[in-house]
C-alpha positions in Angstrom: 44.1 -34.2 41.3 40.7 -35.8 40.7 39.1 -33.7 43.4 40.4 -30.5 41.7 38.9 -31.5 38.4 35.6 -32.4 39.9 35.5 -29.2 41.9 36.2 -27.1 38.7 33.5 -29.0 36.8 31.0 -28.4 39.6 31.8 -24.7 39.8 31.5 -24.3 36.0 28.1 -26.2 36.1 26.8 -24.0 38.9 27.9 -20.9 37.0 26.2 -22.0 33.8 23.0 -22.9 35.7 22.8 -19.6 37.5 23.3 -17.7 34.3 20.5 -19.7 32.6 18.2 -19.2 35.6 18.8 -15.5 35.6 18.1 -15.2 31.8 14.8 -17.0 32.3 13.7 -14.7 35.1 14.4 -11.6 32.9 12.3 -12.6 29.9 8.8 -12.1 31.4 9.7 -8.6 32.4 10.6 -7.8 28.8 7.3 -9.2 27.5 5.4 -7.1 30.1 7.2 -4.0 28.9 6.3 -4.7 25.3 2.7 -5.3 26.1 2.6 -2.0 28.1 4.1 -0.1 25.1 1.4 -1.6 22.8 -1.4 -0.6 25.1 0.0 3.0 25.4 0.1 3.3 21.6 -3.4 2.1 21.2 -4.7 4.5 23.8 -2.6 7.4 22.3 -4.1 7.3 18.8 -7.8 6.8 20.1 -8.6 4.1 17.5 -11.0 1.4 18.7 -10.7 -2.2 17.6 -13.2 -3.2 14.9 -14.0 -6.6 13.3 -12.7 -6.7 9.8 -16.0 -8.0 8.6 -17.7 -4.9 9.9 -15.8 -2.6 7.5 -17.9 -0.6 5.1 -18.2 -2.1 1.6 -16.3 0.9 0.1 -13.3 0.2 2.3 -13.4 -3.5 1.4 -13.6 -2.6 -2.3 -10.7 -0.2 -2.1 -8.5 -2.8 -0.5 -9.3 -5.3 -3.1 -8.8 -3.0 -6.1 -6.0 -0.7 -5.0 -4.0 -3.2 -2.9 -4.0 -6.2 -5.2 -3.6 -9.4 -3.2 -3.9 -7.6 0.2 -5.8 -9.1 3.1 -7.0 -6.9 6.0 -6.0 -8.8 9.1 -7.0 -6.2 11.7 -9.0 -3.0 11.7 -9.5 0.0 14.0 -11.8 3.0 13.7 -12.0 6.5 15.1 -14.0 9.6 14.3 -12.0 12.5 13.0 -13.6 15.8 11.8 -17.0 14.2 11.8 -15.9 11.3 9.6 -14.8 7.7 10.4 -11.2 7.0 9.7 -10.1 3.3 9.5 -6.6 2.0 10.4 -5.9 -1.3 8.7 -3.3 -3.9 9.3 -2.8 -5.4 5.8 -0.9 -8.5 4.7 0.4 -7.8 1.2 2.1 -10.9 -0.2 3.4 -11.9 3.3 4.5 -8.3 4.1 2.8 -6.4 6.9 1.6 -2.9 6.2 -0.5 -0.3 7.9 -2.9 1.9 6.0 -5.5 4.6 6.7 -8.7 5.0 4.7 -12.0 6.9 5.2 -15.4 5.4 5.0 -15.8 6.3 1.3 -12.7 4.3 0.3 -10.3 7.2 0.0 -6.8 6.5 1.1 -5.3 8.8 3.7 -1.5 9.3 4.1 -0.3 9.4 7.6 3.1 9.0 9.3 3.3 6.5 12.1 5.3 7.8 15.0 
């Protein structure tokens, strides 16, 4: 009877170990897929990464006055119809938001796909 109990415990242990090992192997693939999706999105919208400190003063002023308490964490720029358009990743009271603005500080409404 002891041998049967030990055998069952060993089988259960092996089963649990193999499930844990399989789950650990699958996680890196999921991370790689997420990174690939992010890269595709960045290429798709043609925005180029920009240092937040390099934003025009009009953009900085608009963020401070119109988005009270907002902090620009990331910025991207692209030329559209002869004007620079900025995409901003804002932190508004702990909430992440995305906004578009031109170089003169005028907000642009866009739908993210």
